[in-house]
C-alpha positions in Angstrom: -114.3 -40.2 259.0 -117.3 -41.3 257.5 -119.6 -38.8 258.0 -117.7 -36.1 256.7 -116.6 -38.1 253.6 -120.5 -39.0 252.8 -120.9 -34.9 252.9 -118.0 -34.0 251.1 -119.4 -36.9 248.4 -122.9 -35.6 248.8 -122.9 -33.7 245.4 -119.2 -31.8 245.1 -120.7 -29.4 242.5 -118.8 -27.0 244.4 -115.2 -28.4 243.8 -114.1 -26.8 240.0 -115.6 -23.8 241.6 -111.9 -21.6 241.3 -112.7 -18.6 243.3 -114.9 -16.3 245.1 -117.5 -19.5 246.3 -116.7 -19.6 249.8 -119.5 -17.9 251.2 -122.0 -19.7 249.3 -122.5 -23.9 248.6 -119.1 -24.6 248.3 -118.5 -23.1 252.2 -120.6 -26.3 253.1 -119.4 -29.2 251.0 -115.9 -28.3 249.5 -113.8 -30.6 251.7 -110.6 -29.6 252.9 -107.4 -30.9 251.7 -106.8 -33.2 254.7 -108.2 -33.7 258.3 -105.3 -31.9 259.7 -106.4 -28.9 258.0 -108.2 -25.9 259.9 -107.4 -23.2 257.5 -107.4 -22.0 253.9 -106.8 -18.9 252.2 -106.1 -17.4 248.7 -106.2 -14.2 247.5 -104.6 -11.7 244.3 -104.4 -8.9 242.7 -105.6 -8.2 238.9 -103.8 -5.0 237.1 -105.0 -4.1 233.8 -103.9 0.0 234.3 -104.5 2.2 232.0 -107.5 1.8 229.9 -111.0 4.4 228.0 -114.3 3.4 229.2 -116.3 5.3 226.5 -113.0 7.7 225.3 -112.5 8.7 229.3 -109.5 7.9 230.8 -110.7 4.6 233.1 -107.8 2.7 235.2 -108.7 -0.7 237.0 -106.8 -2.7 239.7 -108.9 -5.7 241.3 -108.0 -7.8 244.5 -110.0 -10.4 246.0 -109.2 -12.6 248.9 -111.2 -15.8 250.0 -110.7 -18.3 252.6 -112.5 -20.8 255.5 -111.8 -22.3 258.5 -112.4 -26.0 259.5 -115.5 -26.3 261.9 -115.6 -27.9 265.4 -118.5 -29.7 266.8 -117.2 -30.6 270.3 -117.0 -26.5 271.0 -120.3 -25.8 268.7 -117.8 -23.9 266.2 -119.3 -23.4 262.7 -117.5 -24.0 259.6 -116.7 -20.2 258.4 -115.8 -18.6 254.7 -115.4 -15.3 253.7 -114.9 -13.4 250.4 -113.9 -10.0 249.4 -114.0 -8.7 246.3 -112.3 -4.7 245.7 -112.3 -3.1 242.8 -109.6 0.4 243.1 -110.6 2.5 239.7 -109.7 5.9 238.7 -112.3 7.7 235.8 -113.6 11.2 233.8 -116.6 9.3 234.2 -117.6 10.0 238.3 -119.8 7.2 238.7 -117.0 5.2 238.2 -114.5 7.0 239.9 -114.3 5.8 242.8 -113.6 2.8 245.1 -115.9 -0.5 244.7 -116.2 -3.7 247.5 -118.3 -6.4 247.7 -116.9 -8.3 251.1 -119.2 -11.4 252.6 -119.2 -13.7 255.2 -120.9 -16.7 256.0 -121.1 -20.1 258.4 -122.4 -23.6 257.1 -124.3 -26.2 259.5 -124.8 -29.6 259.0 -128.8 -30.0 259.9 -128.2 -34.0 259.8 -130.3 -37.1 258.2 -133.5 -36.7 257.2 -134.4 -41.0 256.0 -132.1 -41.2 253.2 -131.2 -37.2 252.6 -128.8 -35.5 254.5 -129.4 -31.7 255.1 -126.8 -28.6 254.8 -127.6 -25.1 255.8 -124.8 -21.7 255.0 -126.0 -18.4 256.3 -124.1 -14.9 255.1 -124.6 -11.2 255.1 -122.6 -8.7 252.8 -121.9 -6.0 251.6 -121.3 -4.8 248.0 -121.4 -1.6 247.2 -119.0 2.4 247.9 -118.4 3.8 250.9 -117.3 0.4 252.4 -120.0 -0.3 254.6 -121.4 2.4 254.6 -124.5 2.5 252.2 -127.0 1.2 254.6 -129.1 -0.4 250.7 -125.9 -2.5 250.2 -125.8 -4.7 252.8 -126.8 -8.4 251.9 -127.9 -11.9 253.1 -126.8 -15.1 251.7 -128.3 -18.9 252.4 -128.5 -22.3 250.7 -129.9 -24.9 251.9 -128.4 -28.6 250.2 -130.6 -32.0 250.7 -128.6 -34.7 249.3 -128.9 -38.2 248.3 -126.3 -41.1 247.7 -127.0 -43.0 244.9 -124.4 -45.6 244.2 -121.1 -45.1 245.1 -120.3 -42.6 242.3 -123.6 -41.0 241.8 -124.9 -38.5 244.1 -128.4 -36.2 243.7 -128.7 -33.3 245.3 -131.8 -30.3 245.6 -131.0 -26.9 246.7 -132.4 -23.6 247.3 -130.2 -20.9 247.1 -130.6 -17.3 248.2 -128.3 -14.7 247.2 -129.2 -10.9 248.2 -126.0 -9.5 246.0 -126.9 -12.0 242.8 -126.2 -9.4 239.4 -129.6 -11.7 238.6 -132.8 -12.0 240.2 -131.2 -11.0 243.6 -133.2 -11.4 246.4 -135.6 -14.5 244.7 -133.9 -17.6 246.0 -133.3 -19.9 243.4 -134.6 -23.6 243.4 -132.3 -26.0 241.6 -131.5 -29.2 241.6 -127.6 -31.2 240.5 -127.1 -34.4 239.1 -123.5 -35.9 239.8 -121.8 -39.3 238.3 -117.6 -40.2 238.4 -117.2 -42.7 235.5 -114.1 -43.1 236.7 -111.0 -41.0 238.9 -110.2 -38.7 235.6 -113.5 -38.0 234.7 -116.9 -36.5 236.2 -119.2 -34.2 236.0 -122.2 -32.3 237.4 -125.2 -31.4 235.6 -127.7 -28.7 237.4 -128.8 -25.5 238.6 -127.4 -23.6 240.5 -123.8 -24.9 239.0 -122.6 -27.6 236.4 -119.3 -29.3 235.7 -116.6 -31.2 234.1 -113.5 -32.3 235.7 -111.2 -34.8 232.7 -108.4 -36.0 233.7 -106.9 -37.1 230.2 -103.4 -38.4 231.5 -101.6 -37.8 234.7 -100.0 -34.6 234.6 -103.2 -33.2 232.6 -106.6 -31.3 233.8 -109.6 -29.6 232.6 -112.1 -27.9 234.0 -115.0 -26.7 232.8 -117.6 -24.9 235.8 -121.3 -23.0 235.4 -122.1 -21.2 238.7 -125.2 -19.7 238.2 -125.6 -16.5 236.9 -122.4 -14.8 237.5 -119.4 -17.1 236.9 -117.8 -19.3 234.0 -114.4 -20.6 233.7 -112.3 -23.1 232.0 -108.6 -24.3 232.5 -106.4 -26.6 231.6 -103.6 -27.5 233.6 -100.5 -29.4 232.9 -98.1 -30.3 235.9 -94.4 -30.1 234.7 -93.0 -31.5 238.2 -94.8 -31.7 241.9 -93.4 -27.5 241.8 -94.3 -26.3 239.0 -97.6 -26.2 236.9 -98.5 -24.0 234.0 -102.0 -23.3 232.5 -104.9 -21.5 230.8 -108.0 -20.3 231.7 -110.9 -18.4 230.8 -113.3 -16.7 232.6 -116.7 -14.9 232.8 -117.4 -12.4 235.9 -120.5 -10.2 236.3 -120.6 -8.4 239.3 -123.7 -5.7 240.9 -123.2 -3.4 243.5 -125.0 -0.5 245.5 -124.1 3.5 245.7 -124.6 6.6 246.2 -126.6 8.9 243.3 -128.2 6.3 241.2 -132.4 5.3 241.2 -134.0 3.7 244.1 -133.1 0.1 243.0 -130.3 0.0 241.0 -126.9 -0.6 240.9 -124.1 -0.4 239.0 -123.4 -3.7 236.8 -120.5 -4.9 235.3 -119.2 -8.0 233.2 -115.9 -8.8 231.7 -114.6 -11.6 230.4 -110.8 -12.7 231.0 -108.4 -14.9 228.7 -104.6 -16.1 230.6 -101.6 -17.9 230.5 -99.9 -18.4 234.0 -98.1 -20.5 236.0 -98.5 -22.2 239.3 -94.8 -22.5 241.6 -95.8 -24.8 245.0 -92.6 -24.7 246.8 -93.7 -26.0 250.3 -96.9 -28.6 250.4 -99.3 -26.5 251.1 -98.4 -22.8 250.1 -98.6 -21.9 246.4 -97.7 -18.8 244.5 -99.2 -18.0 240.9 -98.5 -15.0 238.2 -100.2 -15.1 234.9 -100.7 -12.8 232.1 -104.0 -12.7 229.8 -106.2 -10.2 228.0 -109.7 -9.1 229.4 -111.7 -8.3 227.2 -116.3 -7.4 226.5 -116.1 -5.4 229.5 -118.6 -3.3 230.4 -120.5 -1.3 233.2 -124.2 -0.5 232.9 -127.1 0.4 235.5 -130.2 -1.5 236.3 -131.7 -3.5 238.8 -130.1 -7.0 237.4 -128.6 -7.5 234.1 -132.1 -8.2 232.3 -133.2 -5.3 233.5 -130.3 -2.7 232.5 -129.1 0.4 230.3 -125.3 0.5 228.9 -122.7 3.7 230.9 -119.7 2.8 229.0 -118.0 -0.1 227.4 -114.1 -0.7 228.4 -111.9 -1.2 225.7 -110.2 -4.5 225.4 -106.7 -4.0 227.3 -103.8 -6.7 228.2 -103.2 -7.8 232.8 -100.8 -9.1 235.0 -102.1 -11.1 238.2 -100.1 -12.1 240.9 -101.8 -14.8 243.0 -101.1 -16.6 246.6 -102.6 -20.3 248.7 -102.0 -21.3 252.0 -103.4 -23.6 254.1 -102.4 -24.5 257.6 
């Protein structure tokens, strides 16, 4: 138990990341809610409906699913995680008239302790493209190596090397990083560093404020107010950047998508480990571009700003 608690406290830079992190560092570092849980899964659907892209009709719906399975060391079974994002699109622009898939699976392993440092490793395989699993260049690898050390009861430091072959910036280049975590008290903690920085603040018992930046594809800011044990209202702002390898583009070019969303919603938890989410929001600054990464790309199409609604669930066993 102490060993698992130490691994979880090694560095909590994955705790505030809300989604799409189960095949990266969060797979190893983010703990389950209790020692009795073996499996967690969550998913949602975002319905944007009819919009326009460069004056052409454009429909976009986004489906997301992620989960983790607890390791079984006595049976030599590692921790397993999976992520799936599916963009269902219809458009008069040929390159946008198709479905896009980003699916990945990874395993997380604890490598042991070296002097005062404890090591962990995640390795994974993913596919980000059209024609599900049929585009050979769309396959990519993922890996994260973490070396963490506890400085005192409330402070941790970690050295990180993160590799993501489908990152929207500098894919296929391992990114070194460092993260420093400190907990002032149970109400306020922060992580400063790369590949993730975050702040979690609970100024009052029913209120939680979280801000998270994950290099380089994610930014999230969320405010929650717990009305009762079963009901929570929240407001959320998020920025997303995704990349897909598709047919018809020049060598090494990918279809890149970025979007910002602001939403208000409610979460209902009818049972201890089951919750449902309903939110309405506004998607803006949406853009498709073509290039190797976000630093070397040309704009393909702006997508008009439009409202959306989102349905979601979370279940733990």
